[in-house]
Rosetta silent file (secondary structure, phi, psi, omega in degrees, C-alpha in Angstrom):
SEQUENCE: MIGIDPRMRYRIHCDGASRGNPGEAAVGVVIYDAYGAIAGRAALRLGVLTNNQAEYHAVLAGMRLVEQLRPSAIEFRLDSELAAQQLSGAWKIKNAGLRDLAARVRAAAPADVPVSYVHVARSENSLADRLANWALDRTSPDSPNEF
SCORE:     score description
SCORE:     0.000 S_00000001
   1 L     0.000  134.994 -174.996   -0.044   -0.070   -0.022 S_00000001
   2 L   -81.218  122.055  177.358    1.207    3.395   -0.941 S_00000001
   3 L   -72.996  174.953  176.833    1.437    5.927    1.976 S_00000001
   4 L   -79.243  133.773  169.859    0.260    9.465    2.010 S_00000001
   5 L   -68.188  107.515 -173.423    2.768   11.884    0.630 S_00000001
   6 H   -70.118  -14.852  174.632    3.300   14.376    3.488 S_00000001
   7 H   -72.365  -17.190 -175.154    4.280   17.091    0.842 S_00000001
   8 H  -106.710   23.183  174.200    0.726   16.945   -0.541 S_00000001
   9 E   -96.139  135.623 -179.718   -1.060   17.689    2.790 S_00000001
  10 E  -125.989  142.993  179.098   -2.821   20.950    2.777 S_00000001
  11 E  -115.460  118.146 -175.800   -4.249   22.982    5.722 S_00000001
  12 E  -108.694  121.467  170.476   -7.156   25.244    4.539 S_00000001
  13 E   -96.852  123.935 -173.934   -8.311   28.225    6.664 S_00000001
  14 E  -120.851  147.272  168.142  -11.901   29.158    5.666 S_00000001
  15 E  -152.152  134.556  176.509  -14.001   31.897    6.917 S_00000001
  16 E  -109.319  151.416  172.107  -17.513   33.015    5.877 S_00000001
  17 E  -143.700  139.549 -175.215  -18.955   36.434    6.739 S_00000001
  18 E  -130.717  121.052  178.000  -22.469   37.774    6.618 S_00000001
  19 E  -100.500  103.106 -173.708  -23.384   41.404    7.313 S_00000001
  20 L   123.095  -34.964 -178.741  -26.967   41.290    8.597 S_00000001
  21 L    34.043   89.864   -8.649  -27.430   37.580    8.953 S_00000001
  22 L   -70.849  154.266  173.462  -28.942   37.132    6.504 S_00000001
  23 E  -175.104 -173.520 -178.565  -27.248   39.859    4.623 S_00000001
  24 E   -56.357  124.254 -170.817  -24.480   40.338    2.053 S_00000001
  25 E  -116.180  160.478  173.027  -21.982   37.325    2.438 S_00000001
  26 E  -154.245  162.110  174.210  -18.548   36.613    1.412 S_00000001
  27 E  -130.255  153.204  174.230  -15.884   33.970    2.005 S_00000001
  28 E  -126.802  138.260  177.349  -12.038   33.993    2.504 S_00000001
  29 E  -139.153  129.726  174.852   -9.964   30.947    1.982 S_00000001
  30 E  -126.339  124.635  171.509   -6.238   30.469    2.494 S_00000001
  31 E   -98.921  127.686  176.040   -4.470   27.183    1.580 S_00000001
  32 E  -104.313  143.805  172.690   -1.130   26.277    3.251 S_00000001
  33 L   -88.384 -167.923 -171.900    1.112   23.568    1.877 S_00000001
  34 L   -76.278  -14.189  178.508    2.967   21.232    4.250 S_00000001
  35 L   -96.569   -1.287  178.687    5.736   23.616    4.719 S_00000001
  36 L    93.198   -0.083  172.510    3.439   26.501    5.864 S_00000001
  37 L   -86.727  146.333 -178.215    3.636   28.437    2.677 S_00000001
  38 E   -67.680  125.288 -172.582    0.528   29.851    0.977 S_00000001
  39 E  -109.818  -11.210  175.523   -0.365   27.693   -1.844 S_00000001
  40 E   176.432  161.728 -175.792   -3.627   29.554   -2.885 S_00000001
  41 E  -154.334  148.192  174.920   -6.144   32.135   -1.724 S_00000001
  42 E  -152.903  151.949  170.176   -9.551   33.433   -2.561 S_00000001
  43 E  -140.252  124.061 -171.277  -11.993   36.043   -1.552 S_00000001
  44 E  -139.300  140.132  175.972  -15.480   35.798   -3.093 S_00000001
  45 E   -93.029  136.447 -174.813  -18.738   37.723   -2.675 S_00000001
  46 E  -104.574  -24.982 -166.277  -21.726   35.430   -2.360 S_00000001
  47 E   104.731 -153.261  177.857  -24.858   37.511   -2.230 S_00000001
  48 E   -90.830  115.219  176.030  -27.329   37.339    0.540 S_00000001
  49 E  -150.363  172.244  177.984  -26.967   34.388    2.993 S_00000001
  50 L   -86.034  161.472  175.134  -26.780   33.705    6.705 S_00000001
  51 H   -50.882  -40.440  175.941  -23.500   33.478    8.500 S_00000001
  52 H   -69.567  -40.702  177.798  -23.759   29.622    8.632 S_00000001
  53 H   -66.342  -33.540  173.851  -24.351   29.330    4.987 S_00000001
  54 H   -59.590  -41.239  178.639  -21.486   31.446    4.425 S_00000001
  55 H   -60.998  -46.176 -176.384  -19.270   29.381    6.509 S_00000001
  56 H   -68.004  -39.924  175.139  -20.273   26.115    4.565 S_00000001
  57 H   -56.950  -34.976 -173.370  -19.668   28.128    1.322 S_00000001
  58 H   -73.645  -41.637  172.770  -16.160   28.977    2.423 S_00000001
  59 H   -64.681  -38.768  174.958  -15.392   25.231    2.861 S_00000001
  60 H   -60.564  -33.638  176.103  -16.851   24.433   -0.433 S_00000001
  61 H   -75.490  -29.164  174.504  -14.770   26.996   -2.111 S_00000001
  62 H   -72.160  -38.976  176.566  -11.672   25.675   -0.287 S_00000001
  63 H   -61.177  -37.615 -178.977  -12.525   22.177   -1.498 S_00000001
  64 H   -70.459  -41.670  176.327  -12.861   23.251   -5.006 S_00000001
  65 H   -65.374  -44.963 -170.042   -9.489   25.115   -4.866 S_00000001
  66 H   -68.075  -37.570 -175.382   -7.507   22.429   -3.094 S_00000001
  67 H   -46.464  -35.823 -174.118   -8.708   19.784   -5.562 S_00000001
  68 L   -69.821  -17.753 -177.447   -6.496   21.364   -8.274 S_00000001
  69 L   -92.602   -0.793 -178.350   -3.428   20.704   -6.101 S_00000001
  70 L    53.625   62.400 -170.071   -3.983   16.933   -5.967 S_00000001
  71 L   -72.488  155.436  172.318   -3.889   16.633   -2.233 S_00000001
  72 L  -107.121  -12.485  170.380   -3.045   13.515   -0.301 S_00000001
  73 E  -164.597  137.270  173.275   -4.785   14.881    2.913 S_00000001
  74 E  -125.167  141.878  176.014   -6.645   18.049    3.781 S_00000001
  75 E  -114.795  112.754  174.580   -7.276   19.749    7.003 S_00000001
  76 E   -95.723  137.796  176.115   -9.841   22.418    7.126 S_00000001
  77 E  -116.482  118.585 -176.359   -9.604   25.014    9.906 S_00000001
  78 E  -129.715  145.501  177.076  -12.653   27.032   10.678 S_00000001
  79 L   -96.816    8.699  171.744  -13.462   29.437   13.478 S_00000001
  80 L   -94.542  103.294 -178.036  -17.133   28.339   13.137 S_00000001
  81 H   -57.708  -47.311 -176.268  -17.572   25.625   15.776 S_00000001
  82 H   -57.745  -51.034  177.965  -21.025   24.714   14.349 S_00000001
  83 H   -56.752  -47.581 -172.717  -19.577   24.113   10.733 S_00000001
  84 H   -70.347  -35.118  178.632  -16.550   22.268   11.913 S_00000001
  85 H   -79.207  -30.381  172.683  -18.471   19.930   14.301 S_00000001
  86 H   -67.442  -51.564 -171.561  -21.346   19.379   11.743 S_00000001
  87 H   -71.637  -24.621 -177.671  -18.913   18.576    8.769 S_00000001
  88 L   -83.004   -8.888 -177.749  -16.816   16.332   11.049 S_00000001
  89 L    90.029   -5.479 -170.449  -20.015   14.350   11.932 S_00000001
  90 L   -74.046  -34.295 -177.128  -19.714   15.130   15.723 S_00000001
  91 L  -124.355  139.588  178.936  -23.091   17.236   15.580 S_00000001
  92 L   -68.548  149.842  179.020  -26.311   16.626   13.619 S_00000001
  93 L  -106.699  103.000 -171.093  -27.145   19.037   11.007 S_00000001
  94 L   -84.693  -30.417  177.587  -30.875   19.910   11.622 S_00000001
  95 L   -74.294  130.673 -175.600  -31.134   22.724    9.074 S_00000001
  96 H   -66.152  -41.377  171.623  -32.167   21.398    5.640 S_00000001
  97 H   -56.523  -39.891  175.259  -30.131   24.050    3.862 S_00000001
  98 H   -73.558  -33.634  175.749  -27.016   23.376    5.683 S_00000001
  99 H   -64.740  -35.513  177.222  -27.520   19.642    5.089 S_00000001
 100 H   -68.982  -33.927  178.172  -27.699   20.270    1.385 S_00000001
 101 H   -74.354  -36.776 -179.749  -24.529   22.420    1.579 S_00000001
 102 H   -66.020  -31.504  178.883  -22.839   19.777    3.632 S_00000001
 103 H   -71.387  -32.501  177.564  -23.756   17.079    0.925 S_00000001
 104 H   -73.068  -40.023  172.006  -22.204   19.484   -1.721 S_00000001
 105 H   -59.068  -49.315 -174.252  -18.987   19.681    0.402 S_00000001
 106 H   -68.332  -37.493  176.926  -18.695   15.912    0.707 S_00000001
 107 H   -65.262  -27.748 -178.476  -19.410   15.544   -3.058 S_00000001
 108 H   -87.446   -3.721  178.078  -16.640   18.046   -3.913 S_00000001
 109 L   -74.187  133.941 -179.130  -14.092   16.242   -1.849 S_00000001
 110 L   -54.869  140.966 -173.141  -11.418   14.453   -3.780 S_00000001
 111 L   -69.003  146.095 -178.778  -12.010   10.774   -3.832 S_00000001
 112 L    52.696   33.122  172.912   -9.828    8.602   -1.419 S_00000001
 113 L  -117.720  120.687  175.984   -8.448   11.761    0.348 S_00000001
 114 L   -57.578  125.404  177.371   -8.686   12.092    4.075 S_00000001
 115 E  -125.945  139.317  177.530  -10.369   15.219    5.022 S_00000001
 116 E  -132.934  153.407 -177.167  -10.801   16.641    8.650 S_00000001
 117 E  -118.477  124.945 -175.709  -12.461   19.682   10.083 S_00000001
 118 E  -127.595  127.714 -174.439  -10.955   21.465   13.021 S_00000001
 119 E   -85.752  138.322  178.725  -12.508   24.326   15.023 S_00000001
 120 L  -133.343  163.333  170.990   -9.880   27.025   15.774 S_00000001
 121 L   -65.761  151.788 -178.639   -9.987   30.360   17.543 S_00000001
 122 H   -53.854  -35.011  174.738  -10.801   33.369   15.514 S_00000001
 123 H   -64.642  -24.541  177.610   -7.281   34.589   15.996 S_00000001
 124 H   -86.779    3.264 -175.377   -5.842   31.658   14.284 S_00000001
 125 H  -125.266   27.744 -173.009   -8.081   32.336   11.296 S_00000001
 126 H   -64.906  -36.695  177.154   -7.314   36.028   10.735 S_00000001
 127 H   -66.862  -45.150  179.706   -6.169   36.009    7.044 S_00000001
 128 H   -63.305  -34.683  178.498   -9.273   34.144    5.931 S_00000001
 129 H   -69.285  -55.355  171.859  -11.351   36.556    7.940 S_00000001
 130 H   -46.621  -45.668  176.911   -9.637   39.445    6.356 S_00000001
 131 H   -59.652  -44.858 -179.911  -10.075   38.165    2.861 S_00000001
 132 H   -66.177  -44.113  175.810  -13.803   37.611    3.424 S_00000001
 133 H   -66.490  -31.567  169.109  -14.191   41.085    4.768 S_00000001
 134 H   -59.631  -41.468  175.673  -12.091   42.543    1.963 S_00000001
 135 H   -60.295  -36.110 -179.707  -14.570   41.024   -0.494 S_00000001
 136 H   -71.125  -47.583 -170.511  -17.433   42.625    1.326 S_00000001
 137 H   -72.577  -34.161 -171.204  -15.606   45.951    1.520 S_00000001
 138 H   -93.648  -13.942 -175.935  -14.144   46.131   -2.125 S_00000001
 139 L  -118.796  149.879  169.049  -17.213   45.016   -4.105 S_00000001
 140 L  -101.125  161.666  176.893  -20.709   46.308   -4.524 S_00000001
 141 L   -61.623  -21.704  179.651  -23.627   43.933   -5.199 S_00000001
 142 L   -85.205  -17.640 -172.364  -23.662   45.305   -8.834 S_00000001
 143 L  -102.044  153.860  179.472  -19.934   44.904   -9.548 S_00000001
 144 L   -75.363  159.517  174.607  -18.019   41.835  -10.428 S_00000001
 145 L   -64.884  137.338 -168.300  -15.567   40.403   -7.966 S_00000001
 146 L   -90.926  -17.351 -172.523  -12.185   42.097   -7.994 S_00000001
 147 L   -81.917    0.000    0.000  -10.130   39.316   -6.431 S_00000001
């Protein structure tokens, strides 16, 4: 059996932001490689969503970005305890909309790649948070995303 290539492990910091809950929402995603270097990042405006929906969309964006890097293992770090616990299977997902988003996240995961979800303090997720807020601050609902 071939082992997991440690060089292809990625740590993804994700954050969703919603101003108004529901309100204008955006996500920030930062992908770190095994050496701690930034391998990718994104800031995307989403339209009107709740904060929890934005958190799930941040993970989905991270999943879609990291698949291009052909990972051997993925660890998502989120400052949303709800999203981290629900996606890891520790907590039930009672909201139908979040269940649908969780199914989309699972479907987007690369086949045969271990994926984990870890809750971290907001201070450990500051770059992803800044990217999400940048997307909200830099774009208007009528303009294309600039990032």
